[in-house]
Legacy VTK file of the C-alpha trace (Angstrom):
# vtk DataFile Version 3.0
C-alpha trace
ASCII
DATASET POLYDATA
POINTS 371 float
-26.897 -40.874 18.297
-27.342 -39.946 14.619
-29.584 -37.667 12.627
-33.237 -37.031 12.739
-35.208 -39.342 10.206
-37.358 -37.800 7.647
-40.872 -38.467 6.724
-41.569 -37.532 3.204
-39.402 -34.453 3.317
-40.391 -33.288 6.909
-38.391 -34.391 10.217
-40.244 -37.031 12.604
-41.201 -35.272 15.854
-39.675 -36.842 18.969
-40.070 -36.565 22.564
-38.640 -33.286 24.098
-39.011 -31.510 20.847
-40.258 -27.816 21.328
-42.914 -25.923 19.602
-42.861 -22.483 18.069
-44.596 -20.822 21.617
-41.762 -22.514 23.751
-43.981 -25.763 24.782
-42.553 -29.257 24.908
-43.841 -32.269 23.145
-44.457 -35.511 25.269
-44.740 -38.814 23.709
-47.203 -41.604 24.663
-45.304 -44.255 22.884
-41.777 -44.463 24.918
-41.170 -48.027 23.533
-40.798 -46.586 19.824
-38.131 -44.599 19.812
-35.405 -42.866 17.642
-32.160 -42.354 19.124
-33.426 -43.093 22.406
-36.341 -40.426 22.300
-40.033 -41.575 21.817
-41.700 -40.559 18.653
-44.555 -38.110 18.494
-48.121 -38.876 17.247
-51.104 -37.016 16.419
-53.039 -36.452 19.932
-49.915 -36.407 21.985
-49.950 -33.505 24.107
-47.396 -30.685 24.997
-46.643 -29.166 28.326
-48.393 -25.669 29.041
-48.130 -23.208 26.336
-45.787 -20.371 27.807
-48.146 -17.708 25.575
-51.614 -18.838 26.680
-50.911 -21.118 29.884
-52.929 -24.031 28.270
-51.831 -27.492 27.230
-51.527 -28.231 23.472
-52.638 -31.095 21.608
-50.880 -32.187 18.290
-53.652 -31.886 15.911
-52.084 -33.037 12.358
-49.269 -34.971 10.888
-48.224 -36.927 8.021
-50.878 -39.271 7.243
-48.561 -41.712 5.117
-46.732 -42.543 8.333
-48.282 -44.038 11.573
-47.223 -45.641 14.612
-49.446 -48.003 16.115
-52.262 -46.839 14.163
-51.652 -43.137 14.873
-50.581 -40.769 12.180
-46.890 -39.496 12.889
-46.414 -35.952 13.927
-43.667 -34.082 11.926
-42.056 -30.858 11.589
-44.613 -27.990 11.212
-47.518 -30.137 12.725
-50.073 -27.621 14.300
-50.495 -27.933 18.074
-53.923 -26.555 19.314
-53.911 -24.673 22.482
-55.318 -21.381 23.516
-53.224 -19.386 20.931
-54.616 -18.532 17.505
-54.784 -21.521 15.308
-51.888 -22.076 13.033
-49.347 -20.001 15.502
-48.094 -23.016 17.671
-46.536 -25.770 15.552
-43.820 -28.619 16.030
-40.242 -27.838 15.641
-38.473 -30.985 14.295
-36.044 -29.916 11.545
-35.308 -32.866 9.044
-31.646 -34.361 9.135
-31.006 -32.430 12.347
-28.033 -33.670 14.592
-29.563 -35.455 17.831
-26.263 -36.242 19.507
-25.143 -34.615 22.620
-21.908 -33.041 21.137
-21.264 -31.665 17.804
-22.124 -33.397 14.583
-19.679 -35.015 12.459
-20.075 -32.183 9.706
-19.464 -29.401 12.456
-16.234 -31.626 13.341
-15.010 -31.747 9.852
-15.722 -28.084 9.539
-14.027 -27.061 12.420
-10.896 -29.473 11.548
-10.950 -27.844 8.014
-11.006 -24.431 9.468
-8.376 -25.302 11.864
-6.300 -26.801 8.728
-6.811 -23.518 7.024
-5.735 -21.199 9.763
-2.507 -23.599 10.302
-1.930 -23.228 6.486
-2.518 -19.419 6.567
-0.234 -19.124 9.529
2.509 -20.813 7.727
1.773 -18.585 4.353
2.098 -15.578 6.592
5.366 -16.886 8.092
6.927 -17.750 4.875
5.866 -14.344 3.548
7.578 -12.837 6.288
10.676 -14.699 6.070
10.830 -13.702 2.276
10.135 -10.058 3.145
13.085 -10.170 5.588
15.262 -12.069 3.139
14.354 -9.161 0.392
15.043 -6.613 2.952
18.505 -7.981 3.374
19.053 -8.325 -0.161
17.989 -5.140 -1.426
20.033 -3.072 -3.970
20.037 0.585 -4.394
19.409 0.518 -8.292
18.088 -2.373 -10.349
16.161 -2.620 -13.652
12.577 -1.865 -13.515
12.062 -4.850 -15.358
12.798 -6.832 -12.321
9.806 -7.489 -9.881
9.677 -7.268 -5.985
12.286 -9.273 -4.437
14.116 -10.092 -7.490
17.525 -8.455 -7.329
19.466 -10.748 -9.969
22.059 -9.186 -12.129
20.788 -8.944 -15.800
22.569 -9.978 -18.879
20.622 -8.412 -21.906
20.877 -5.121 -23.356
18.436 -2.670 -21.879
18.148 1.157 -21.825
20.021 3.067 -18.860
16.389 4.703 -17.998
15.312 1.319 -16.618
17.501 1.951 -13.631
16.889 5.619 -13.010
17.618 9.069 -14.566
21.447 10.118 -14.822
22.821 13.660 -15.545
26.140 15.049 -15.791
26.600 18.649 -14.193
29.646 20.732 -14.736
30.198 23.815 -12.411
30.327 27.089 -14.323
32.595 30.030 -13.286
30.710 33.115 -11.974
31.824 36.446 -13.209
30.655 38.213 -9.694
30.106 35.841 -6.776
26.901 36.765 -5.303
26.022 36.247 -1.555
22.824 35.515 0.063
22.102 38.872 1.522
22.665 40.556 -1.936
20.211 38.545 -3.686
17.243 40.875 -4.441
13.825 40.106 -5.897
13.178 41.616 -9.181
10.308 44.224 -9.270
7.545 42.998 -11.195
5.063 45.895 -12.666
1.508 45.643 -11.764
-1.137 45.504 -14.355
-3.125 48.521 -15.141
-6.471 49.190 -13.233
-9.132 48.264 -15.866
-12.978 48.586 -15.828
-15.451 46.043 -15.475
-16.688 46.349 -18.967
-12.900 46.154 -20.190
-12.365 42.808 -18.298
-15.652 41.536 -19.336
-14.558 41.918 -22.964
-10.925 41.191 -22.927
-10.773 39.108 -19.905
-8.164 38.668 -17.062
-5.105 37.739 -18.876
-3.002 40.779 -17.668
-3.614 39.775 -13.863
-2.986 36.316 -14.869
0.394 37.057 -16.484
1.296 39.231 -13.668
0.511 36.422 -10.928
2.556 33.804 -13.162
5.314 36.282 -13.332
5.459 36.854 -9.846
5.372 33.292 -9.160
8.520 32.844 -11.503
10.233 35.638 -9.705
9.646 34.059 -6.379
11.071 30.840 -7.589
13.751 32.346 -9.362
14.759 34.352 -6.021
14.595 31.373 -4.050
17.067 29.615 -6.341
19.332 32.764 -6.461
19.110 32.981 -2.611
20.124 29.227 -2.168
23.035 29.288 -4.608
24.301 32.712 -3.846
27.523 31.474 -2.449
27.987 28.859 -4.833
28.586 27.929 -8.569
25.559 27.006 -10.587
25.752 23.676 -12.456
25.166 23.436 -16.058
23.670 20.514 -17.637
26.326 18.425 -19.611
24.223 15.470 -20.656
21.390 13.112 -19.518
18.797 14.258 -17.606
17.006 13.965 -14.023
13.759 13.232 -12.915
13.520 16.372 -10.921
13.800 19.647 -12.738
15.125 22.712 -10.988
18.589 24.504 -10.109
21.656 22.456 -9.243
24.915 24.271 -7.745
28.098 23.415 -5.904
30.538 24.972 -3.555
33.403 24.263 -1.309
32.555 23.067 2.016
34.367 26.191 3.677
32.460 29.543 3.429
33.612 31.349 0.468
34.942 28.498 -1.706
33.434 28.216 -4.849
33.932 25.364 -7.302
34.419 26.437 -10.900
34.971 24.830 -14.047
35.502 25.600 -17.693
38.145 26.479 -20.162
41.507 27.060 -18.218
40.081 26.287 -14.756
39.833 23.156 -12.705
36.853 21.285 -13.647
34.144 20.521 -10.839
31.917 17.911 -12.386
28.906 15.628 -10.839
27.294 12.650 -12.005
23.885 12.698 -10.260
21.797 9.825 -10.359
18.114 10.115 -9.241
16.569 7.024 -7.708
12.672 7.368 -8.683
10.350 6.252 -5.999
8.159 4.779 -8.817
10.544 3.225 -10.872
10.079 -0.325 -9.187
6.516 -0.130 -7.709
5.937 -2.243 -4.511
9.776 -1.937 -3.523
10.278 -0.415 -0.163
12.289 2.561 0.086
15.749 1.459 0.473
17.308 5.119 1.189
15.549 5.339 4.313
17.208 2.397 5.780
20.403 3.847 4.707
19.892 6.999 6.583
21.555 5.560 9.740
24.513 4.072 7.471
25.750 7.493 5.866
29.016 7.484 4.069
28.539 3.763 3.444
28.237 1.657 0.368
24.989 -0.010 -1.076
24.842 -2.786 -3.705
23.732 -1.730 -7.259
23.012 -3.863 -10.445
24.394 -1.215 -12.870
27.474 0.963 -13.425
27.477 4.069 -15.582
30.425 5.524 -17.489
30.082 8.651 -19.775
31.285 8.431 -23.110
30.963 10.915 -26.097
28.552 10.068 -29.009
28.993 11.013 -32.473
27.948 14.573 -31.952
30.612 14.864 -29.038
27.732 14.880 -26.338
28.507 12.905 -23.221
25.952 9.833 -23.146
25.832 7.233 -20.235
26.703 3.797 -20.801
26.051 0.943 -18.223
27.101 -2.410 -17.412
25.180 -4.942 -15.497
27.289 -5.673 -12.106
26.903 -9.195 -10.457
26.929 -9.546 -6.825
30.544 -9.249 -5.185
31.446 -6.281 -7.803
28.263 -3.940 -7.105
29.096 -1.605 -4.322
28.559 2.099 -4.771
28.258 4.893 -2.313
25.137 6.385 -1.743
24.014 9.706 -0.045
20.900 11.285 0.947
20.393 14.952 0.134
18.755 16.693 3.262
16.257 19.702 3.621
18.057 22.847 4.292
15.182 25.341 5.714
17.927 28.210 5.701
18.340 27.922 2.012
14.813 26.300 1.116
16.565 23.485 -0.890
18.057 20.259 -0.520
21.985 20.203 0.450
24.322 17.469 0.714
27.882 18.233 2.312
30.917 16.023 1.326
33.192 17.125 4.277
35.126 13.801 4.932
37.164 13.852 1.764
40.317 15.708 0.492
38.006 18.382 -1.468
35.003 19.039 0.823
31.802 20.270 -1.209
28.290 21.128 -0.774
25.834 20.138 -3.427
22.523 22.347 -3.521
19.500 21.402 -5.334
16.347 24.023 -5.638
12.993 22.459 -6.847
11.340 24.372 -9.647
8.086 24.040 -7.883
7.458 25.483 -4.313
5.616 22.396 -2.881
8.827 20.652 -1.440
8.462 17.056 -0.543
10.444 17.233 2.623
9.889 13.431 3.228
9.488 11.315 0.362
11.698 12.538 -2.375
15.030 10.924 -2.304
18.288 12.023 -4.024
21.331 10.358 -4.202
24.702 11.122 -5.402
LINES 1 372
371 0 1 2 3 4 5 6 7 8 9 10 11 12 13 14 15 16 17 18 19 20 21 22 23 24 25 26 27 28 29 30 31 32 33 34 35 36 37 38 39 40 41 42 43 44 45 46 47 48 49 50 51 52 53 54 55 56 57 58 59 60 61 62 63 64 65 66 67 68 69 70 71 72 73 74 75 76 77 78 79 80 81 82 83 84 85 86 87 88 89 90 91 92 93 94 95 96 97 98 99 100 101 102 103 104 105 106 107 108 109 110 111 112 113 114 115 116 117 118 119 120 121 122 123 124 125 126 127 128 129 130 131 132 133 134 135 136 137 138 139 140 141 142 143 144 145 146 147 148 149 150 151 152 153 154 155 156 157 158 159 160 161 162 163 164 165 166 167 168 169 170 171 172 173 174 175 176 177 178 179 180 181 182 183 184 185 186 187 188 189 190 191 192 193 194 195 196 197 198 199 200 201 202 203 204 205 206 207 208 209 210 211 212 213 214 215 216 217 218 219 220 221 222 223 224 225 226 227 228 229 230 231 232 233 234 235 236 237 238 239 240 241 242 243 244 245 246 247 248 249 250 251 252 253 254 255 256 257 258 259 260 261 262 263 264 265 266 267 268 269 270 271 272 273 274 275 276 277 278 279 280 281 282 283 284 285 286 287 288 289 290 291 292 293 294 295 296 297 298 299 300 301 302 303 304 305 306 307 308 309 310 311 312 313 314 315 316 317 318 319 320 321 322 323 324 325 326 327 328 329 330 331 332 333 334 335 336 337 338 339 340 341 342 343 344 345 346 347 348 349 350 351 352 353 354 355 356 357 358 359 360 361 362 363 364 365 366 367 368 369 370
């Protein structure tokens, strides 16, 4: 078996080839064959045409090729039957595979596709293995200069903001402790009723200012309610990626942690792990939810030192594996307070840390906070 031969660009017609109407060509020269099939010449007939019911006759071919004095029929040769002239032609594609099984090209293509599929499967398995390896080796905080899957400890100097925003807060004493039930909204006077002409000439700035004041008071009231039984934390140094109000109180109801001159200092170092600091990293904190009160590896250690002006500023060191464990906690949404809270109850000094967003659209799922 092999491929159909070509006669000046067109395939040689052979016994058994079909026509465009579905008839079958019949050779009158069975001793002249190609791959076991007799050649078709001009004058050879076909079976009855399925469309008109009449037997067809091959009318033309390639005059430069003949068999026993008769012109060879080729691909596209006209077959005359009862159908309109030119609508019934021989189908004999040049270079067609005439074997009973798949052609060598098809076999090679199938082998190539199988090889590509096997290679893709290996790549997927390797990617899965690397993903599992990265998941086992994830760290809580690392430099944003490290790409996904790279948790190597750094060696050179770089700003601490590459690891996330850090802030140092101190609890300020309350002159008159408040309680949630005593927190009241501040009345905002409504703007005067204005005529349409006045509004057209002067605009709606009074109404806009009123709505802004109402929204600001709503946020302030939410914050006052959330921290009514706690001490508000004042920012001493650094910054966080989430603005808002922070407060702290004793875990037991009524206990308020205070700090300042002549009072025990309640200080907090708050580290915010931003979700987009290392694009492509999976959320490590979600995996730690089932491991509360556990330690997680980190690639940085912070201390707070006074700068030339006496203000505390963060200073960090790269930490290699083996010396890189740090406790992490997740702040959960408290629907009663309408704020995020974290309770440190397993220590000698139980504390409740409260954080109130400055905006009212609280991302209860994706926002992560760690202490």
